[in-house]
N, C-alpha and C positions, 0 to 999 in steps of 0.2 A: 633542548626543551627541558623545562623544569616541572616537577610534579607539585600540584597544589591540592587544596582541600576538595573533596568530592562534592559534586552538585547533586540535585535530586535524581539525576540520571547517572550513568557510569562516569567515573572519575575523568575530569577534563585535564589534559596536559597542556600547559600554557606554551604558546610559541615563544621563541627566544626574544622577539621584539617586545612582547608583553611582559615576559618574566623579568626583563631588564628595566622595565619602566617603574614609575613610582607607585606607591600603594593605591592612591585613588584610581589610577589607570587600570591596575590589575583588578581592583574591585569592580569597576564599571564594566570591564570586559566579561568578568564572571557573571555579573548581573544580567547581561544581555541574554545569556543562555538559560539562567535559572529563573528569571523573572518574566521575560517577554515571550517565551516560546513554551507552549503547553504540550505540543505534540512531540513525542519522543523521537519519531522518525525525522521530523523537521529539525529538531535540536541536533541530532547526530549529523545530518547532512550539512547544516550550516556551520557546525563546529569543524567538520572536515574541510569545508570550503575556506573558512577563515584561516585554519592552520596551514593549508596548502598555499594560500596566497601569501601569507606573512612569511612563510619559509622561502617562497619563491623570490620575494623582493629582498629578503635578508641575504640570500645567496648572490644577489646582484649589487651588493654594496650599500643597501639602505640600512641605516643604523637606528632609526627611530620612527615612530608612527607619524610624527610631524613632517618627516621627509617624504612620505608617500605622496605621489602625484598622480593625476589622471592618466598620464603617459604610462605609468607603471601598470595601472589597472587595465588599460587598453592593450598593452603588450601581453599581459597575462591571459586575457580573454582570447587574443589572437593565437597564442600558443595552445590554449585548451581546444580551440576549434579543430586542430589537426588530430586530437586524441579522443574527443567526445562528440556525441550528437548535439545538435543545436539546443534541444530542450535541456540537456544536462548542463551545457555551458550557461544557459540563461538561469538555471537554478543556482549555479555557483555564483554568478554575478549578483543575483538577488540576495543571497546570504551575505556577501561582502558588503553590498550597498546598505542593507539593513543594519549591519554591525556598525558601520561608520556613521550612519544616521544617529544611532544610539550614543556613540562616543561624542558626536558633535553636540547633541542635546545635553550631555553631561559635562560639557565644556572641557573635554579632554583634547579635542581637536577643533581648529577654527572652522574648517570646511570639510565636506565629504568628497574625497577624491574620486569616488565611484559614481557620483550623482550624474555626471555628464557623459559617462561611458555607455555606449549602446551595445546591446547584445546582438547575436546573430539573428537574422531574419528567419522566422519559422512560422509556417501556416500548416496546420494539420486538419484535414477534412475526413480522414479515414483512420480508424484505429489500427494498431499493429498487433493487437492481442490475437493469437491463434484461437479459432473457434472450432467447435465440433458440429457435425451434422446431427440432426435429431436422432437418427438411428445409431450413430456412434455414441452419443450421450446415453441412450437407452442401453446399449450393449455394455458400456462401462459400468453402469449401475447394476445391471443384472448379473455381471460376472463376479461381483464381489461376494466372497464367501462370508455369510453372516452367521456362521456357526459359533463365533466367539466375539468377545468385546471389541477387538480391533476391527473386524468386519462391520459390525453394527455401527461403530463410531464413524468409520470411513464413509459408509453409505449415507449416513445421516448428514455428515458434513458436506459431502459433494452435492447431495440432494438439496440442502439448504442454499448453497450458492447458485444452483441451477434454477430452483423454483421461486426463490425470494430475491434473486439478483444481489445477494449479500456480498459485500467485500470480505476478503479473507480476514482482515484485521477485526472487523465488526463481528464476524462469526466466531473467531477464537476468543473474543472478549466476553462472549455470552456466559451467563450463569444459568444454572438449572431453572431458576425462577423466571428466566426470560422466555421460557416456553410455557404458555398458560392458556387456559380455556376462557373463551369469551363468546357469548351468544351461541353456545353449543358447538363451537368450532375452535380448533387449536390455532393459536396465534404465536408469532415470534416477535421479540423485542430486540432491536439491533441498536447498539450504541455506536453511532457513526462519528466521522471526523468532526472536529469542532464542538464536541459535546452534544451533538444533535441526537435525539432519540427517535427511532423510526420503528413503527409497529406495522406488521403485515399479517393477514390471515394466511394459513398454510394451504397449499395445493393438497389434494387428497393423498397423493403419493408421498409428499413430504410429511404429512400428518402420520402416515403409517411408519415411515422411516424413523421419525423422532420418537414416536411412542414405543416402537420396538427397541430402540436404543436405550431410552431412559428406563423402561421397565426391565429389559433384559440385563442391564448393568446395575440395577438397584440404585439409581440416582435420585429417585423422586423425593426422598426425605432430605437429601442434602441440597436444599434450595439455594443456599448461598455459595455453593461450590461451583467450580468451573464446569461448563457443560462438556466441552471437548478436552480430553485429558490424554496424557501419555500412558503407555503401557508399562507397568512396573517390571523391572528386570527379573527374570526367572519365574514370574508368576503368571504371565499372560493375562493379568487382570488390570483394570484401570487403576492408575495412581491418583493422588490428589493434586498433581502438577498440571497446569494448563498446557495444552499442546502448543509448542512454539511454531512460528510461521515456517521456518526452514524445514521442520519435520513434516508439516502439512504438504509442502511442495514436493518433498521426496516421496511421500505417500501417493500423491497424485500421479507422479511420473511412474511409480511402481505399478499402480492399479491400471494406468493407461497401457503400459507395456503388456501386462497380463491379459488385457482385453484385445490385444492385437491392434492398438491404435498407434499409427506412425506419426501423427501430428505432434509436434513438440509443444504440448500444452503446459500451462501452469495454473496456479490458483485462480488467476483472474479470467482464465478462459471460460469458466462456468458462468460468470456474470455476463460476458459477451454472448455466450451460447444461449442463455436463457432469454436475454433481451431480443436477440435476432429471431429466435423461434417464436416468441410472443408476437413480434411484429409481422412475421410471415403468416401467422394465423389470424390476421385481422385486427390485432391490437393497434392502438394509436400511439404516436410518439409522445404525446402529452401525458397519457396514462403511464406509459413506460418510464418516463422521467419521474413521475410521482412514485412509482413502485421502486425505482432504483434510488430514490432520494436525491435526485439531481436537482440543483437549483435552476438549471437551464436545459432546454431541449437540445441545445447545441452540443452539450456534453454527451447526452444520450445518443446523438447521431454518430458519435465516434464508435459506438458499440453496435450500430446497425450495419450488419454485413450482407444485407440483401443484395446490394449492387454486385457483390462477388459472383452471384449466379448469372447475372446478365453478362458480365465479362467472360465467364467461362463459355456461355452459349455462343457469344460472338467469336471467340477464338476458334471454336470448332467449325466456323464457316470457311476457314482457310482450307479448302478441300484439295490438298495436294497429295 
């Protein structure tokens, strides 16, 4: 692998098949990640898929891009199927297919060898995200010690995800100015995937949590600063650095353990918990989709875990 110039995201290491190609090919490969993909997570995932595939075929004697055949792509997908879930395999194939499409359009390759390759069958009707019962979510929020900045921050972040169905990425991307008053009510502005802006009025509990956090940590005047921040070393005060997603995950696990919650929850669990609780209390699927900023109610249905209660009730009928 050879090291080349950095992209707008972390430095991309070129696979050997690309590093040994001519300048137009190398440039076209880099442009795929720098020009066509705006989401940093997607860019990293597709770069990893392309690197893994090109390393895989190189290890099997393929010496140039032009020598890559559909048979190679199909064999790679078959091998991945024994290591990854079907959705992960389909994502890997999508990344490689899009890369080759881009190379074909740039006249680097005559045809796309991944175009005719089918991914594994996959149909998902029920989400896998662990959810909390309403009393567990309530206990988690109530057991957070809000005597300092860390507790105020953690309660506000978890409350935001529960009450506004916010994705963790959108929550951590918020600035202080994204919490604002409108019609005498506090609102939040979420910057979702694809550059979509989504605004929601706050539940009264969330309004209390956000107000206590912003005022208690003196954030109100720093309107352009990140809303959720790390704790500075040795000071126990908020820094100017946005809270990274892995740190938020570790915080959630730590707070759940302190509350005696045994379910292995993650950041996404609060979105699923909020949606399920809303629907259990008479909310409609269509409105839940709007609140969650889903373009289709089919996506929202993956977060609806009400059928779990029916399943549990039926299991208990086995009276042995």
